[in-house]
N, C-alpha and C positions, 0 to 999 in steps of 0.2 A: 246331234253334235258332230256332224260331218265336217265342220269347218275347223281346221287346226290352226289357222293363222287369221289374224285380223288384217285385211288387205290394206296396203299402202295406196291410197287414192286421194285425189284432191276433193275438196268440198264441192258438192253440186251447187249450181246457181240457185239460190233460194230467194224468192221474193215474197214478201208478205209482212205482216205485223211482227215485230221483233220483241221478244220478252227476254230479259237478262237478269241473272242472279250472280252476284259476286260472293263466293263462299270461302269462309276461312276454316271452318271445322265441320266434322260430321254432325255435331249437335245442331247445326243450322239447317240440316236437311228436312226435318219435319215441317218447319215454317216454309221452306222453299217448295216442298210438295203441296202444302196447303195453298200457297200463292199460285202455283201452277193450276191446281184444281179450280180455284176462283176464276182465273183467266179463261180456262176452258169453258166454264159455265157462262162466262160473258160472251163467248162466241158460239154458244149453242150446244155445248157438250157438257151436260150436267155431270157432276162428280158423284156418280153412284155405280153400283155393281151392274146396272143395266147398260152402261156405256163401256163396252169392252175396248173400243179404240182409244178413248181418253185414258182409261186406266192402264192400257199398254204403254202409252206415252209417259205417264207418271212413273211406271215401273222402270222403263228404259232410262228416264231422267235420273231416277234414284240410283240405279246401278252404275251408270257412267260417272255421275258426280261423286258417288261414294268411292269408286275406284280412284278417281283423280285425287280426292282428299286423302285417301289412305296410302296410295303408292306414288303419287306425283309430287310436285313442288308447287308451293304457293306463288302467285295467286291462282285460284281456280275460278274459272268463269263458265257458267252454264247458260247457253243461249238456245231458245226455241224460236224458230221462224214459223209462224202459222200462215201457211199459204193455201191456195185453193186446191192444190194437188196432194196435200198431206202436210206433215210436220217434219221440219229439219231440226234435229237436235245436235248441238255442237258443244262439247265440253273441252276446255283447254286448261293446260297447266304448264309449268316451266320445266318439266322433266323431258325436254326434247330428245335427249339421248336414249330414252327408254321407250321401246315400242309396246303397244298393248299386247299382252300375252295371255290368250285364253288357256285355261287349265287343260292339261292333257293327262289322261290315265289317272284321274283323281276321283275318289269316291264322292259323288254329289253331296253326301251327308257332311263332308268336310268343307263345303262352301267353295267359293272361287269359280262359280259357274255363270256369273253375271254376263260376261261377254258372249257366251254361247246363247244365253237367253235373249239378249238384245239382238243378236244376229238373226235369231228365229222370228222375232217380232218385226224386224225391219224388212223393207223392200230393197234397201241398199245400205251399206255401211262401209266405213273405212277410217283412215287416219292420215295425217300429214303434219309436217312441221313448217311453221311460218314465223319468222322473227323471234326465234328462240322459244317459241311456244309449241307444244304438241297439241294437236286438235284431234279428238276422237269423235266421230260423228255417226249418226244413223238417220235414215229417212223412214218415217212411220206413216202408214195409211191413216186417213181420217175415218174410214169405215171398216167395220169388222168383216165385211164381205170382200174387201180387197185382199188378195192372196199374198201373204208375206213370202219372201224368198227363203226357201228351205235347202237349197243346194249349196 
């Protein structure tokens, strides 16, 4: 948990198949996760415990989307770009005035560690504001042997 801030960075250039979910409530997340797993299976990443890279994407998707739904403003849009170099996950909401704030000096048992978790899973991450929408993003590798950024 060496990262105390979620860096302000523009979204990387992502090319590939785009998957999108418009989310209104936290109750919609189980169906969105199931849809993501189905799409991952369709591109050769079966949704099972043997597929660490796919499950890391699902976990990061869930963490960023639930943060936006709980702490942001509607509408919340979660987008995954499935490219040849990895997955680009982008979650936007209308709370442009509020930057992502990873928990600091909090007992992990109290929750709030999702941004730290996503940062550890990602090879790059950041946020930016565009057109009144805050975008929080992360790039995740498609293989478990691709080393995530830990610094």
